[in-house]
ZAMARGU-4260 file (C-alpha; in steps of 0.2 Angstrom, whole numbers, plus 5000, padded with zeros to 4 digits):
<rodrens>
0) 5060/6085/5323 | 5050/6072/5331 | 5037/6083/5340 | 5023/6075/5336 | 5030/6058/5343
5) 5036/6066/5358 | 5018/6073/5361 | 5011/6055/5359 | 5023/6048/5371 | 5020/6059/5385
10) 5002/6058/5384 | 5004/6039/5383 | 5015/6038/5399 | 5002/6050/5407 | 4988/6036/5404
15) 5001/6022/5409 | 5005/6032/5425 | 4986/6034/5429 | 4982/6016/5425 | 4998/6009/5437
20) 4991/6021/5451 | 4974/6013/5449 | 4980/5995/5448 | 4990/5997/5465 | 4977/6005/5474
25) 4964/5992/5469 | 4977/5978/5475 | 4979/5989/5490 | 4960/5989/5495 | 4959/5970/5491
30) 4972/5966/5503 | 4964/5978/5516 | 4947/5969/5516 | 4957/5953/5518 | 4967/5959/5533
35) 4983/5960/5524 | 4997/5971/5521 | 5011/5972/5509 | 5023/5983/5500 | 5028/5982/5482
40) 5047/5978/5478 | 5055/5989/5464 | 5055/5974/5452 | 5036/5970/5454 | 5033/5990/5450
45) 5046/5987/5436 | 5035/5972/5430 | 5018/5982/5432 | 5025/5997/5421 | 5033/5984/5409
50) 5016/5976/5406 | 5008/5993/5401 | 5022/5999/5389 | 5025/5982/5380 | 5011/5970/5383
55) 5017/5959/5370 | 5025/5942/5373 | 5045/5942/5372 | 5051/5935/5355 | 5056/5916/5355
60) 5074/5914/5355 | 5073/5898/5344 | 5066/5909/5329 | 5080/5923/5330 | 5094/5923/5317
65) 5109/5919/5325 | 5123/5931/5322 | 5135/5925/5335 | 5149/5921/5323 | 5147/5940/5315
70) 5147/5947/5334 | 5165/5939/5336 | 5174/5948/5320 | 5180/5965/5321 | 5173/5970/5305
75) 5155/5967/5298 | 5158/5976/5281 | 5168/5992/5274 | 5169/6002/5259 | 5184/6011/5260
80) 5176/6026/5269 | 5164/6020/5282 | 5167/6004/5293 | 5153/5993/5301 | 5158/5983/5316
85) 5149/5973/5328 | 5144/5983/5343 | 5152/5977/5359 | 5152/5980/5377 | 5165/5994/5376
90) 5154/6004/5365 | 5140/6004/5379 | 5145/6023/5383 | 5145/6028/5365 | 5128/6018/5363
95) 5120/6027/5377 | 5126/6045/5372 | 5119/6044/5354 | 5103/6038/5361 | 5102/6052/5374
100) 5103/6064/5360 | 5088/6059/5351 | 5077/6054/5368 | 5062/6063/5371 | 5063/6063/5390
105) 5077/6071/5400 | 5084/6059/5411 | 5095/6066/5424 | 5107/6051/5427 | 5126/6048/5428
110) 5133/6040/5412 | 5133/6024/5422 | 5114/6023/5425 | 5112/6028/5406 | 5122/6013/5400
115) 5110/6003/5412 | 5096/6011/5406 | 5100/6009/5386 | 5110/5992/5387 | 5095/5979/5386
120) 5091/5984/5369 | 5109/5979/5364 | 5109/5964/5373 | 5094/5956/5365 | 5097/5939/5357
125) 5086/5945/5343 | 5094/5960/5340 | 5111/5963/5329 | 5119/5980/5331 | 5134/5988/5322
130) 5144/6004/5327 | 5146/6016/5311 | 5164/6023/5310 | 5175/6031/5298 | 5187/6018/5290
135) 5202/6026/5298 | 5195/6022/5315 | 5198/6040/5321 | 5180/6041/5328 | 5162/6032/5328
140) 5148/6041/5321 | 5133/6031/5324 | 5124/6015/5325 | 5114/6004/5314 | 5104/5988/5320
145) 5092/5975/5315 | 5079/5978/5329 | 5072/5960/5330 | 5076/5944/5319 | 5062/5935/5326
150) 5051/5944/5314 | 5048/5940/5296 | 5050/5958/5291 | 5067/5965/5298 | 5065/5983/5304
155) 5081/5993/5304 | 5085/6007/5315 | 5100/6020/5313 | 5105/6035/5322 | 5119/6047/5320
160) 5129/6058/5330 | 5121/6075/5326 | 5137/6082/5321 | 5138/6070/5308 | 5120/6071/5301
165) 5118/6077/5284 | 5134/6071/5277 | 5128/6056/5267 | 5135/6044/5280 | 5118/6036/5284
170) 5113/6032/5267 | 5130/6024/5264 | 5129/6014/5280 | 5113/6008/5276 | 5118/6001/5258
175) 5132/5992/5266 | 5123/5985/5280 | 5107/5979/5270 | 5120/5972/5257 | 5130/5961/5269
180) 5113/5956/5279 | 5107/5950/5262 | 5124/5940/5258 | 5122/5932/5275 | 5104/5929/5277
185) 5096/5931/5260 | 5084/5943/5267 | 5078/5955/5252 | 5066/5968/5260 | 5069/5977/5275
190) 5057/5990/5285 | 5062/6008/5292 | 5050/6016/5303 | 5052/6036/5301 | 5042/6051/5311
195) 5032/6061/5301 | 5042/6077/5306 | 5058/6069/5304 | 5063/6077/5287 | 5082/6073/5289
200) 5078/6054/5290 | 5067/6055/5277 | 5079/6062/5266 | 5091/6049/5270 | 5078/6036/5266
205) 5076/6044/5248 | 5096/6044/5245 | 5096/6026/5253 | 5084/6020/5238 | 5070/6017/5251
210) 5052/6017/5245 | 5036/6025/5256 | 5025/6012/5255 | 5013/6017/5269 | 5009/6021/5287
215) 5012/6011/5303 | 5003/6013/5321 | 5018/6014/5330 | 5011/6021/5346 | 4994/6017/5350
220) 4984/6001/5356 | 4971/6003/5344 | 4966/6013/5329 | 4951/6021/5339 | 4965/6028/5352
225) 4975/6034/5336 | 4959/6044/5330 | 4956/6051/5347 | 4973/6058/5347 | 4971/6065/5328
230) 4954/6074/5334 | 4962/6084/5348 | 4978/6089/5339 | 4973/6093/5321 | 4982/6110/5323
235) 4998/6102/5322 | 4995/6096/5304 | 5009/6104/5293 | 5010/6107/5273 | 5024/6093/5273
240) 5012/6081/5281 | 4998/6088/5267 | 5012/6083/5254 | 5014/6066/5261 | 4996/6062/5264
245) 4994/6065/5246 | 5007/6055/5241 | 5000/6041/5251 | 4982/6044/5246 | 4977/6047/5265
250) 4969/6061/5275 | 4982/6073/5283 | 4974/6068/5301 | 4982/6050/5299 | 5000/6056/5300
255) 4998/6063/5316 | 4995/6045/5323 | 5007/6035/5312 | 5024/6034/5307 | 5030/6032/5288
260) 5033/6014/5283 | 5048/6014/5271 | 5054/5998/5263 | 5070/5994/5253 | 5073/5978/5243
265) 5088/5971/5238
</rodrens>
């Protein structure tokens, strides 16, 4: 699962690393010519890396949907078997553990460091996260979220503890979450972006009633860069990808560089 996306991200990180080193080298040479010396702080290096990884401007807070009232309530929605509750600070360790299960990069970090690494996602004003748990409160099984409410089309993210995958919990949580979002916001269309080799998630999309509408360039800065990746990884095309490509009316190679775009209408 996610093999292609892992390759894409590792190659992207290699390019980013090379570009960062080149940029720092240019700055150092420029300072040397001017007879100056300086050291770069940790935050300055982080800022450079962030600029390469996410060159887009931050979302405007004023345009985000305000879920502040919902965040204070103990339950967002429940149906007798599954309960969704707003994710809080006490869930930070659980969230970090779930994210690590699906992380494509190995990070030799303590739990405290992992929490620090993943927490910015759930602290975003424009996002709204809920924990998925069995309604008797015995254990949490995953999370579901709106990733960025400043966008016109809201993308939904969902991940379950791997021990609870394939039991119908994901599709049930999606149905409940979107039903409540629709009641609160009147939003009636939502997007899910799924890797082409994540077959279990594609099955979940089908159970939840999502429609495969097309492809989405999730990892490349341009279509030219996507095409270059396709050309050098044609051997990764599978029969499943050929079937999806035929359904979408595209060349199978396009599924190497794009993720699947699913939509659900309420």
